[in-house]
C-alpha positions, 0 to 999 in steps of 0.5 A, a space after each residue: 524513427 522509433 526505438 523501443 527496448 523492453 525489458 523482462 522482470 520477474 515477478 519477484 524483481 517488480 515487487 522488490 522495486 521501491 522496496 523500503 523507500 515506496 510506501 502506497 496509500 489505499 482507501 479501504 472498507 472495514 469489510 475488505 479488511 475483514 475478508 482480507 485479514 479474518 483472523 488478525 482485525 476486527 472492523 466495522 464493514 461499513 468503516 472507511 480507512 485509509 491504509 498503508 503498504 509497503 511497495 511489495 504489498 506488505 500492510 504497514 498501518 491503517 489510518 483513519 484518513 489519508 494524512 495520517 497514513 502520509 505521515 506514517 509514511 514519511 515518519 519511516 522514511 517512505 515516499 508515499 504515494 496513492 493508489 486508486 
């Protein structure tokens, strides 16, 4: 017999999971960055860069490659995970 337990998790609780411990990496285009941060950054729209985000989605850094983004995570004692 199989038993399942379902837990209700609020959006705030889900966002807090991994806070201060996990960061995720994602490759972005310059256009995506410019659209997300129109008043902050100006990146060549054709550029491809790697972004490091906190578990709650807060942007932490941009890097030219995945290795540099991972190094940024490790320097800040965060466990990096990749998002496709």
